[in-house]
C-alpha atoms as an extended CHARMM CRD file, in Angstrom:
* protein
*
       120  EXT
         1         1  MET       CA            135.2630000000      108.6000000000      153.1480000000  PROA      1               0.0000000000
         2         2  ASP       CA            135.7120000000      110.7880000000      150.1380000000  PROA      2               0.0000000000
         3         3  GLY       CA            136.3700000000      110.0900000000      146.4910000000  PROA      3               0.0000000000
         4         4  LYS       CA            140.1130000000      110.5070000000      146.9910000000  PROA      4               0.0000000000
         5         5  ASP       CA            140.8310000000      107.3130000000      148.9170000000  PROA      5               0.0000000000
         6         6  SER       CA            142.7920000000      104.6330000000      147.2090000000  PROA      6               0.0000000000
         7         7  LEU       CA            141.5480000000      101.1990000000      146.1920000000  PROA      7               0.0000000000
         8         8  THR       CA            143.8760000000       99.7580000000      148.8580000000  PROA      8               0.0000000000
         9         9  GLN       CA            142.2520000000      101.9880000000      151.4980000000  PROA      9               0.0000000000
        10        10  THR       CA            138.8040000000      100.8870000000      150.2990000000  PROA      10              0.0000000000
        11        11  MET       CA            139.8030000000       97.2230000000      150.5290000000  PROA      11              0.0000000000
        12        12  GLU       CA            141.0650000000       97.8270000000      154.0420000000  PROA      12              0.0000000000
        13        13  ILE       CA            137.7560000000       99.4760000000      154.9970000000  PROA      13              0.0000000000
        14        14  VAL       CA            135.7880000000       96.5370000000      153.5430000000  PROA      14              0.0000000000
        15        15  ASP       CA            138.0290000000       94.0180000000      155.3340000000  PROA      15              0.0000000000
        16        16  ALA       CA            137.7180000000       95.9130000000      158.6410000000  PROA      16              0.0000000000
        17        17  PHE       CA            133.9070000000       96.1240000000      158.2400000000  PROA      17              0.0000000000
        18        18  THR       CA            133.8520000000       92.3230000000      157.6870000000  PROA      18              0.0000000000
        19        19  SER       CA            136.2300000000       91.5400000000      160.5260000000  PROA      19              0.0000000000
        20        20  GLN       CA            134.4220000000       93.7670000000      163.0710000000  PROA      20              0.0000000000
        21        21  ARG       CA            131.2310000000       91.8130000000      162.4500000000  PROA      21              0.0000000000
        22        22  ASP       CA            132.9640000000       88.4370000000      162.5700000000  PROA      22              0.0000000000
        23        23  TRP       CA            131.8400000000       87.6880000000      159.0440000000  PROA      23              0.0000000000
        24        24  ASP       CA            135.1770000000       86.3080000000      157.8130000000  PROA      24              0.0000000000
        25        25  GLN       CA            133.8040000000       82.8760000000      158.6050000000  PROA      25              0.0000000000
        26        26  PHE       CA            131.0910000000       83.3500000000      155.9930000000  PROA      26              0.0000000000
        27        27  HSD       CA            133.3300000000       84.8820000000      153.2920000000  PROA      27              0.0000000000
        28        28  THR       CA            134.4010000000       81.6470000000      151.6840000000  PROA      28              0.0000000000
        29        29  VAL       CA            135.4580000000       81.7780000000      148.0560000000  PROA      29              0.0000000000
        30        30  LYS       CA            132.2190000000       80.0570000000      146.9710000000  PROA      30              0.0000000000
        31        31  ASN       CA            130.0380000000       82.4080000000      149.0690000000  PROA      31              0.0000000000
        32        32  LEU       CA            131.7580000000       85.5200000000      147.7660000000  PROA      32              0.0000000000
        33        33  ILE       CA            131.4480000000       84.3680000000      144.1530000000  PROA      33              0.0000000000
        34        34  SER       CA            127.7860000000       83.5800000000      144.7580000000  PROA      34              0.0000000000
        35        35  SER       CA            127.3060000000       87.0380000000      146.3360000000  PROA      35              0.0000000000
        36        36  ILE       CA            128.8650000000       88.7540000000      143.3340000000  PROA      36              0.0000000000
        37        37  SER       CA            126.5110000000       86.8620000000      141.0350000000  PROA      37              0.0000000000
        38        38  ILE       CA            123.4600000000       87.6370000000      143.1810000000  PROA      38              0.0000000000
        39        39  GLU       CA            124.2770000000       91.3330000000      143.4010000000  PROA      39              0.0000000000
        40        40  ALA       CA            124.9390000000       91.5000000000      139.6320000000  PROA      40              0.0000000000
        41        41  ALA       CA            121.4800000000       89.9500000000      139.1410000000  PROA      41              0.0000000000
        42        42  GLU       CA            120.0220000000       92.6350000000      141.4250000000  PROA      42              0.0000000000
        43        43  LEU       CA            121.7450000000       95.2880000000      139.2650000000  PROA      43              0.0000000000
        44        44  SER       CA            120.1460000000       93.7050000000      136.1990000000  PROA      44              0.0000000000
        45        45  GLU       CA            116.8040000000       93.7560000000      137.9820000000  PROA      45              0.0000000000
        46        46  THR       CA            116.8790000000       97.5720000000      138.0780000000  PROA      46              0.0000000000
        47        47  VAL       CA            116.1840000000       97.6040000000      134.3250000000  PROA      47              0.0000000000
        48        48  GLN       CA            114.6960000000       94.1480000000      133.9560000000  PROA      48              0.0000000000
        49        49  TRP       CA            111.6000000000       95.1930000000      132.0200000000  PROA      49              0.0000000000
        50        50  SER       CA            112.9190000000       98.2950000000      130.3700000000  PROA      50              0.0000000000
        51        51  ASN       CA            115.7970000000       99.4210000000      128.1920000000  PROA      51              0.0000000000
        52        52  PRO       CA            116.5540000000      103.0050000000      129.2820000000  PROA      52              0.0000000000
        53        53  SER       CA            119.0960000000      105.0950000000      127.4730000000  PROA      53              0.0000000000
        54        54  LYS       CA            121.9370000000      106.6040000000      129.4940000000  PROA      54              0.0000000000
        55        55  GLU       CA            120.0830000000      109.9330000000      129.4340000000  PROA      55              0.0000000000
        56        56  GLN       CA            116.8750000000      108.3400000000      130.7630000000  PROA      56              0.0000000000
        57        57  VAL       CA            118.7930000000      106.6540000000      133.5660000000  PROA      57              0.0000000000
        58        58  LEU       CA            120.5210000000      109.8690000000      134.5540000000  PROA      58              0.0000000000
        59        59  ALA       CA            117.2190000000      111.7300000000      134.5260000000  PROA      59              0.0000000000
        60        60  ASP       CA            115.7450000000      109.2770000000      137.0630000000  PROA      60              0.0000000000
        61        61  SER       CA            117.3650000000      109.9110000000      140.4340000000  PROA      61              0.0000000000
        62        62  LYS       CA            115.7130000000      106.8790000000      142.0690000000  PROA      62              0.0000000000
        63        63  LEU       CA            116.9880000000      104.5770000000      139.3330000000  PROA      63              0.0000000000
        64        64  VAL       CA            120.4830000000      106.0770000000      139.5430000000  PROA      64              0.0000000000
        65        65  GLU       CA            120.4280000000      105.5010000000      143.3130000000  PROA      65              0.0000000000
        66        66  ALA       CA            119.2080000000      101.8920000000      142.9540000000  PROA      66              0.0000000000
        67        67  MET       CA            121.8540000000      101.2200000000      140.3260000000  PROA      67              0.0000000000
        68        68  SER       CA            124.5590000000      102.8170000000      142.4220000000  PROA      68              0.0000000000
        69        69  HSD       CA            123.7080000000      100.7210000000      145.4510000000  PROA      69              0.0000000000
        70        70  GLU       CA            123.7970000000       97.4820000000      143.4220000000  PROA      70              0.0000000000
        71        71  LEU       CA            127.0030000000       98.5110000000      141.6730000000  PROA      71              0.0000000000
        72        72  ALA       CA            128.5570000000       99.1810000000      145.0530000000  PROA      72              0.0000000000
        73        73  ASP       CA            127.4510000000       95.7460000000      146.3120000000  PROA      73              0.0000000000
        74        74  VAL       CA            129.0240000000       94.0470000000      143.2830000000  PROA      74              0.0000000000
        75        75  MET       CA            132.2730000000       95.9720000000      143.6650000000  PROA      75              0.0000000000
        76        76  VAL       CA            132.5210000000       95.4480000000      147.4120000000  PROA      76              0.0000000000
        77        77  TYR       CA            132.0980000000       91.6870000000      146.9900000000  PROA      77              0.0000000000
        78        78  CYS       CA            134.6510000000       91.6970000000      144.1230000000  PROA      78              0.0000000000
        79        79  LEU       CA            137.1470000000       93.6370000000      146.2980000000  PROA      79              0.0000000000
        80        80  ARG       CA            136.4880000000       91.3120000000      149.2040000000  PROA      80              0.0000000000
        81        81  LEU       CA            137.1930000000       88.2560000000      147.0150000000  PROA      81              0.0000000000
        82        82  CYS       CA            140.4140000000       89.9270000000      145.8170000000  PROA      82              0.0000000000
        83        83  SER       CA            141.4040000000       90.3960000000      149.4260000000  PROA      83              0.0000000000
        84        84  VAL       CA            140.6060000000       86.7980000000      150.4050000000  PROA      84              0.0000000000
        85        85  LEU       CA            142.6040000000       85.4910000000      147.3920000000  PROA      85              0.0000000000
        86        86  ASN       CA            145.4580000000       88.0040000000      147.8230000000  PROA      86              0.0000000000
        87        87  GLN       CA            144.8700000000       89.4880000000      144.3750000000  PROA      87              0.0000000000
        88        88  ASP       CA            145.6440000000       93.0470000000      143.4120000000  PROA      88              0.0000000000
        89        89  PRO       CA            142.5090000000       94.2730000000      141.6270000000  PROA      89              0.0000000000
        90        90  ILE       CA            144.3520000000       96.8910000000      139.5870000000  PROA      90              0.0000000000
        91        91  GLN       CA            146.9840000000       94.3770000000      138.4550000000  PROA      91              0.0000000000
        92        92  ILE       CA            144.4830000000       91.6980000000      137.4920000000  PROA      92              0.0000000000
        93        93  MET       CA            142.3270000000       94.2260000000      135.5850000000  PROA      93              0.0000000000
        94        94  HSD       CA            145.3680000000       95.4800000000      133.6640000000  PROA      94              0.0000000000
        95        95  GLU       CA            146.3720000000       91.9140000000      132.8510000000  PROA      95              0.0000000000
        96        96  LYS       CA            142.8610000000       91.0750000000      131.6110000000  PROA      96              0.0000000000
        97        97  ILE       CA            142.6970000000       94.2750000000      129.5090000000  PROA      97              0.0000000000
        98        98  LYS       CA            146.0410000000       93.2500000000      127.8920000000  PROA      98              0.0000000000
        99        99  LEU       CA            144.6140000000       89.7540000000      127.1500000000  PROA      99              0.0000000000
       100       100  ASN       CA            141.4520000000       91.3410000000      125.7150000000  PROA      100             0.0000000000
       101       101  ALA       CA            143.5200000000       93.6810000000      123.5480000000  PROA      101             0.0000000000
       102       102  ASP       CA            145.2910000000       90.6620000000      122.1250000000  PROA      102             0.0000000000
       103       103  LYS       CA            142.0230000000       88.8030000000      121.5530000000  PROA      103             0.0000000000
       104       104  TYR       CA            140.2780000000       91.8560000000      120.0680000000  PROA      104             0.0000000000
       105       105  PRO       CA            142.7400000000       93.7860000000      117.8720000000  PROA      105             0.0000000000
       106       106  ILE       CA            141.3460000000       97.1240000000      116.8090000000  PROA      106             0.0000000000
       107       107  GLU       CA            141.7890000000       96.4880000000      113.0950000000  PROA      107             0.0000000000
       108       108  LYS       CA            139.5570000000       93.3940000000      113.3310000000  PROA      108             0.0000000000
       109       109  VAL       CA            136.9060000000       94.4070000000      115.7960000000  PROA      109             0.0000000000
       110       110  LYS       CA            136.3580000000       98.1340000000      115.6550000000  PROA      110             0.0000000000
       111       111  GLY       CA            132.6090000000       98.7510000000      115.6020000000  PROA      111             0.0000000000
       112       112  SER       CA            131.6800000000       95.0850000000      115.9780000000  PROA      112             0.0000000000
       113       113  SER       CA            130.2770000000       93.1580000000      118.9400000000  PROA      113             0.0000000000
       114       114  LYS       CA            131.2940000000       89.7000000000      117.6640000000  PROA      114             0.0000000000
       115       115  LYS       CA            133.0440000000       87.3250000000      120.0330000000  PROA      115             0.0000000000
       116       116  TYR       CA            136.7570000000       86.8390000000      119.4490000000  PROA      116             0.0000000000
       117       117  SER       CA            136.2080000000       83.2730000000      118.2600000000  PROA      117             0.0000000000
       118       118  ASP       CA            134.0580000000       84.6340000000      115.3550000000  PROA      118             0.0000000000
       119       119  TYR       CA            136.9860000000       86.4400000000      113.7870000000  PROA      119             0.0000000000
       120       120  ASP       CA            139.5210000000       84.9180000000      111.3620000000  PROA      120             0.0000000000
């Protein structure tokens, strides 16, 4: 695999990996959602007791590797859930970005981290 494969190809690879191991039986919606949450927590754990800057992370190859592995786990489970639910990840991300753009108009939110419900 190289960095040039498509998201569709990656989903097919993940689905084949799962199928070849007879793991479809375990990939229920609830189990996949739980797995996403667990892997996201493991990603958080990589910096649990620290608050490194981007530069500090990039200077620590072991930390970058640990974060990369956990990021991959989160993304693989997200793609697997998309596959199980017949969702196009690109389409649903674009739809969500559009919803977020409507909730967070630039003229109201630029430079602020407030939640949309805290604006006029």
